[in-house]
C-alpha positions in Angstrom: -170.4 51.0 -53.6 -172.0 47.7 -52.4 -170.4 44.9 -50.2 -169.8 41.6 -51.5 -168.9 38.2 -49.5 -169.7 39.6 -46.2 -168.3 37.9 -43.0 -168.3 38.1 -39.1 -165.6 36.8 -37.1 -164.0 37.3 -33.3 -160.3 38.6 -33.4 -158.2 39.6 -31.0 -156.7 42.9 -32.3 -156.8 45.0 -35.2 -153.9 43.5 -37.1 -155.4 39.7 -36.6 -158.7 41.2 -38.0 -157.3 42.3 -41.4 -155.2 39.0 -41.8 -158.3 37.0 -41.2 -159.8 39.1 -43.4 -157.2 38.7 -46.0 -157.0 34.9 -45.6 -160.9 34.6 -46.0 -161.7 36.7 -48.5 -158.4 37.7 -50.3 -156.2 41.0 -50.6 -159.5 43.1 -51.7 -161.0 42.4 -48.4 -161.6 45.3 -45.9 -163.2 45.8 -42.4 -166.2 47.5 -42.5 -166.9 47.8 -38.5 -165.3 46.6 -35.7 -166.7 46.5 -31.9 -165.1 45.4 -28.5 -167.3 42.5 -27.1 -166.5 40.1 -24.0 -166.6 36.9 -25.1 -166.8 33.2 -23.5 -167.0 32.6 -19.6 -168.6 30.7 -17.5 -171.9 32.1 -15.6 -171.0 35.5 -16.6 -167.0 35.2 -15.1 -164.1 35.0 -16.8 -164.9 36.7 -20.3 -162.1 37.5 -22.3 -162.1 41.3 -24.3 -162.4 40.5 -28.1 -163.3 42.6 -31.3 -166.5 41.6 -33.4 -165.5 42.4 -36.6 -167.2 42.5 -40.0 -165.6 42.4 -43.4 -166.4 42.3 -46.9 -165.1 43.4 -50.4 -166.5 46.9 -52.0 -167.5 46.3 -55.6 -168.3 50.0 -57.1 -171.7 50.1 -59.0 -172.2 51.8 -62.3 -173.1 55.0 -60.5 -169.7 55.0 -58.9 -168.1 54.4 -61.9 -169.8 57.2 -63.3 -169.0 60.0 -60.7 -165.3 58.6 -60.2 -164.9 58.9 -64.2 -166.3 62.7 -63.8 -164.1 63.6 -60.8 -160.7 62.4 -62.3 -161.7 64.3 -65.2 -162.6 67.2 -63.7 -159.0 66.6 -61.5 -156.9 66.0 -64.3 -158.3 69.2 -65.7 -157.4 71.2 -62.5 -153.8 69.6 -62.2 -152.9 70.1 -66.1 -153.8 73.5 -66.2 -151.5 74.0 -62.8 -148.7 72.5 -64.6 -149.0 74.4 -67.6 -148.9 77.3 -65.5 -146.0 76.1 -63.7 -144.1 75.2 -67.1 -144.5 78.7 -68.7 -142.9 80.2 -66.2 -139.9 77.9 -65.2 -137.2 79.2 -67.7 -138.0 82.4 -66.3 -137.9 81.6 -62.9 -134.8 79.4 -62.8 -132.3 82.5 -61.9 -134.6 83.0 -58.7 -134.2 79.0 -57.5 -130.2 79.3 -58.0 -130.0 82.4 -55.5 -129.5 81.4 -52.1 -132.2 82.5 -49.4 -129.1 84.7 -47.9 -128.8 86.5 -50.9 -132.3 87.5 -51.1 -133.5 90.8 -49.6 -135.7 90.6 -46.7 -139.1 92.0 -48.6 -138.9 88.5 -50.9 -139.5 87.1 -47.6 -142.4 89.1 -47.0 -145.2 86.7 -47.7 -145.1 83.0 -47.5 -144.1 82.9 -51.1 -141.2 84.2 -53.2 -142.3 87.6 -54.6 -140.7 87.5 -58.0 -141.5 89.0 -61.1 -141.2 86.1 -63.3 -143.6 84.4 -61.4 -146.7 86.7 -62.2 -148.3 83.9 -64.6 -148.9 81.9 -61.5 -151.6 83.0 -59.0 -150.5 84.7 -56.3 -150.9 83.6 -52.7 -151.4 80.0 -53.9 -148.8 77.4 -53.1 -148.3 76.5 -56.8 -146.1 79.5 -56.6 -143.8 78.3 -53.9 -143.6 74.9 -55.6 -142.6 76.1 -58.9 -139.7 78.0 -57.7 -138.6 75.2 -55.1 -139.2 71.9 -57.3 -137.7 73.2 -60.4 -135.2 70.4 -61.3 -131.3 70.9 -60.1 -128.9 69.0 -57.9 -129.7 68.6 -54.7 -127.4 67.0 -52.4 -129.3 64.0 -50.7 -130.2 64.9 -47.0 -128.8 62.8 -44.4 -131.1 60.8 -42.4 -132.5 62.5 -39.2 -132.3 60.0 -36.0 -133.4 61.3 -32.9 -132.9 59.4 -29.6 -136.2 58.3 -28.3 -134.8 58.5 -24.6 -134.0 62.1 -25.7 -137.7 63.1 -26.4 -138.7 61.6 -23.1 -136.4 63.5 -21.1 -137.0 66.8 -22.6 -140.9 66.0 -22.0 -140.3 65.3 -18.7 -138.7 68.9 -18.2 -141.0 70.6 -20.0 -144.3 69.2 -18.0 -142.2 70.0 -14.6 -142.2 73.5 -16.0 -145.9 73.6 -17.0 -146.6 72.3 -13.5 -144.9 75.3 -12.1 -141.7 73.6 -10.7 -139.2 76.0 -12.3 -138.5 79.4 -11.4 -141.0 82.1 -12.9 -138.8 84.4 -14.5 -141.7 86.6 -15.5 -141.2 89.2 -12.6 -137.5 90.0 -13.0 -135.5 91.5 -15.3 -138.3 93.7 -16.8 -139.6 91.1 -19.0 -143.0 91.1 -17.8 -143.5 94.9 -19.5 -141.7 94.1 -22.5 -143.7 94.5 -25.6 -141.9 91.5 -27.7 -142.6 89.2 -24.4 -146.3 90.6 -24.9 -146.6 89.9 -28.1 -145.2 86.6 -27.9 -147.7 85.6 -24.9 -150.8 87.1 -26.7 -150.2 84.3 -29.5 -150.3 81.4 -26.7 -146.4 81.3 -26.3 -145.7 79.8 -22.9 -144.4 82.4 -20.8 -141.0 81.2 -20.0 -140.3 80.5 -23.5 -141.3 84.1 -24.9 -138.9 85.4 -22.1 -135.7 83.2 -23.2 -136.3 84.4 -26.6 -136.7 88.0 -25.8 -133.5 87.3 -23.2 -131.4 85.7 -26.6 -132.7 88.7 -28.9 -131.1 91.5 -26.0 -128.1 89.9 -26.2 -127.7 90.1 -30.1 -125.3 92.9 -31.3 -127.0 94.7 -34.4 -130.2 96.2 -33.6 -132.1 93.6 -35.8 -135.7 93.8 -35.5 -137.4 91.1 -33.2 -139.7 89.8 -36.1 -136.6 89.1 -38.3 -134.6 87.6 -36.0 -137.1 85.4 -34.7 -137.8 84.0 -38.2 -134.2 83.2 -38.7 -134.3 81.1 -35.2 -137.0 78.8 -36.5 -135.9 75.6 -37.3 -137.1 74.0 -40.6 -136.0 70.9 -42.6 -135.1 73.0 -45.6 -136.4 75.5 -48.3 -137.3 72.9 -51.0 -139.9 70.3 -50.9 -137.1 67.6 -51.4 -135.2 68.8 -48.4 -138.1 69.0 -46.3 -138.8 65.6 -47.2 -135.3 64.5 -46.1 -135.0 61.3 -48.0 -136.2 58.9 -49.9 -138.3 56.7 -47.4 -140.3 58.9 -45.4 -142.9 57.8 -42.8 -145.8 60.1 -41.7 -147.4 59.4 -38.3 -149.4 61.1 -36.0 -152.9 61.0 -34.3 -156.4 60.5 -35.8 -158.0 63.5 -37.8 -155.0 65.6 -38.5 -154.9 65.5 -42.3 -152.0 62.9 -42.7 -153.5 61.5 -46.0 -154.4 64.6 -47.3 -151.0 66.1 -46.7 -149.1 63.1 -48.5 -151.4 63.6 -51.5 -150.4 67.0 -51.9 -146.8 66.4 -51.7 -146.9 63.4 -54.0 -148.7 65.7 -56.4 -145.9 68.4 -56.2 -142.9 66.0 -56.6 -144.4 63.9 -59.2 -146.0 66.5 -61.2 -143.3 69.4 -61.0 -140.4 67.6 -59.8 -140.6 64.8 -62.0 -139.7 62.3 -59.8 -141.0 58.7 -59.5 -143.2 58.8 -56.4 -144.7 55.6 -54.9 -147.6 56.0 -52.3 -147.9 53.8 -49.8 -150.4 53.0 -46.9 -150.1 50.6 -44.0 -154.0 52.6 -42.8 -156.0 49.3 -43.7 -158.2 50.3 -40.7 -160.5 52.9 -42.6 -161.9 52.0 -45.9 -162.0 55.7 -46.9 -158.2 56.4 -46.0 -157.2 53.2 -48.6 -159.9 54.7 -51.2 -158.9 58.2 -50.7 -155.1 57.5 -51.4 -156.1 54.8 -54.2 -158.0 58.0 -55.8 -155.0 60.3 -55.6 -152.8 57.6 -57.0 -154.7 57.0 -60.0 -155.3 60.9 -60.9 -151.5 61.5 -60.4 -150.8 58.0 -62.4 -148.5 56.9 -59.9 -148.5 53.6 -58.0 -149.6 52.8 -54.7 -149.1 49.6 -52.4 -151.3 48.6 -49.3 -149.6 46.8 -46.8 -151.6 45.2 -44.0 -148.8 43.6 -42.3 -145.5 45.2 -41.6 -143.6 41.7 -43.3 -145.1 42.9 -46.7 -142.8 46.4 -46.5 -139.7 44.9 -47.9 -141.0 43.3 -51.0 -143.1 46.3 -51.8 -140.1 48.4 -51.4 -137.7 46.0 -53.5 -140.9 46.1 -56.2 -140.1 50.2 -56.5 -136.6 50.0 -56.5 -136.2 52.4 -59.1 -138.6 54.8 -56.8 -137.1 58.2 -56.2 -139.7 58.9 -53.6 -141.7 56.4 -51.3 -144.3 58.0 -49.2 -145.8 55.8 -46.4 -149.2 57.0 -44.8 -150.3 55.0 -41.5 -153.2 54.8 -39.3 -154.3 57.2 -37.0 -153.3 56.2 -33.6 -154.8 57.8 -30.7 -152.2 58.9 -28.1 -153.8 57.0 -25.4 -153.8 53.8 -27.4 -150.7 51.7 -26.4 -151.3 48.7 -28.4 -151.4 50.7 -31.4 -148.0 52.7 -30.8 -146.4 49.1 -30.3 -148.1 48.5 -33.9 -146.2 51.8 -35.1 -142.5 50.6 -33.4 -142.6 47.5 -35.5 -143.8 49.4 -38.9 -140.8 51.4 -38.3 -138.6 48.9 -38.1 -140.2 47.1 -41.1 -139.9 50.3 -43.3 -136.6 51.8 -41.9 -137.6 55.3 -43.4 -135.0 57.6 -43.8 -137.3 60.7 -42.2 -140.4 60.2 -39.8 -142.6 63.5 -40.1 -145.0 63.8 -37.1 -148.2 64.9 -38.5 -150.1 67.2 -35.9 -153.0 70.0 -36.1 -151.9 73.6 -35.7 -155.5 74.1 -33.4 -154.6 71.4 -30.7 -153.9 72.6 -26.9 -150.1 72.7 -26.3 -150.6 69.9 -23.6 -152.3 67.8 -25.9 -149.2 68.2 -28.2 -146.8 67.3 -25.6 -148.9 64.0 -25.1 -149.0 63.2 -28.9 -145.3 63.9 -28.6 -144.8 61.2 -26.2 -146.6 58.4 -27.5 -145.6 59.0 -31.2 -141.9 59.3 -29.9 -141.7 55.6 -29.6 -140.2 56.1 -32.9 -137.1 58.4 -33.7 -138.8 61.6 -34.8 -137.4 63.6 -37.5 -139.4 66.9 -38.2 -143.1 67.9 -37.8 -145.6 68.9 -40.0 -148.4 71.0 -39.2 -151.9 71.3 -40.8 -154.8 73.4 -40.5 -153.0 76.6 -39.9 -156.3 78.1 -41.8 -158.3 76.4 -38.4 -156.8 78.7 -35.6 -155.8 82.2 -34.4 -152.7 81.7 -32.5 -149.7 79.9 -33.2 -147.7 80.0 -29.8 -148.2 76.0 -29.4 -146.4 75.3 -32.5 -143.3 77.9 -31.4 -143.4 76.0 -27.8 -143.0 72.6 -29.1 -140.4 73.6 -31.8 -138.5 75.1 -28.7 -138.9 72.6 -26.5 -137.8 69.8 -28.4 -135.5 71.3 -31.2 -137.4 69.4 -33.7 -137.7 71.4 -37.1 -140.8 71.9 -39.2 -141.1 70.3 -42.5 -144.5 71.7 -44.0 -147.4 73.8 -43.2 -150.7 73.2 -44.6 -153.7 75.6 -44.7 -156.6 74.2 -46.3 -157.9 70.8 -48.2 -157.5 71.6 -51.9 -154.8 69.0 -53.4 -152.6 70.0 -54.5 -152.7 73.3 -53.0 -152.8 74.8 -49.7 -149.4 73.3 -48.7 -146.5 75.4 -48.1 -142.7 74.5 -47.4 -142.0 75.6 -43.9 -140.2 78.4 -43.3 -139.5 80.8 -40.6 -140.7 84.2 -42.1 -143.7 82.9 -43.3 -144.6 81.0 -39.5 -143.5 84.4 -37.7 -145.3 86.6 -39.9 -148.6 84.3 -39.2 -147.8 84.7 -35.7 -147.4 88.3 -35.5 -150.4 88.9 -37.8 -152.7 86.9 -35.8 -152.0 88.8 -32.6 -152.2 92.0 -34.5 -155.7 90.9 -36.1 -156.8 90.4 -32.6 -155.7 93.7 -31.3 -158.0 95.3 -34.0 -161.3 93.6 -33.1 
């Protein structure tokens, strides 16, 4: 790529930087860099904070076009092979889809994927198999939007932090829970002690002699067993901190819904701060043959949505925001009001510490959160922090991702899949 019409200028915020770039260079302008500076003043006094911005227009050269053509060809070949594999088993797999999860034996949930004999044509252990089952055409009731009250999130957060600071009673020394095998297993997976004890206490009160692992799997809150249910609506907003894999996760979901569910999908991005994010999403859109809308300002949302009024699904990517950046949080709230999503999915990395997750929820909770999408399950050996957060805030999980491959490495969140990983990680650690 080469840069044309490069300019430098002063701006007061990221939003203004984008606006000025578009005003001066047109809609193709991108921010190349920005750095905070101190401007103006007299004799070193009364200086103001500002951003010194470099913007320009990126133009692909011949080598870029050649590489892009080659990469698109490889990607298309891969996606077509996957689609043919899925299509080859579609008719045989349909009876398995029409069965409710309650009617399936527990052995069917012994792995993250439905182990049905009809699906042997699809590589075992891949997300393709799960999507092949979960996205076959069938009538699904439209999921009603999940509206969480922001104040409720703040109230829960206060209680959780109080517990972590030791303000609540420590139950570990009473009732024999400290020596309970299930409590020890959960705590070995980094489940908070009070949460582990409360779960085991609930389990003990349930009659019928069920296995703890199966009981716990049924207690994991999830959005639904099919991707359409897990998304929760037509207009879906994805928020989260930087570097958690939002854009890649959105591409995986878009691929599954457009290729296998045959839905009209539109990709939208408000992440105009990072060149790579826009270009990455634009590349995925080209490969999948679906439209993409780049909205530099919230006021552009309405016209972009009207333009795609016949779309079945609109997925909106947002700029990664640090939970410590209050200004960006206000921008997120404005974006939420402009987009009016049916659901808001908070994307968080599984390998983040529990207190950091709480900080993310605190700041991202400026908008009503509907569900949590956990990435990088392959980059952690303990899953207790995920259970802690779901238990504390009663927010369901929507998807789990386990790598960077598009459209694979993603699973619709399921209780048995998560608990199996949690227990297996503890057993693996014991064997070391």
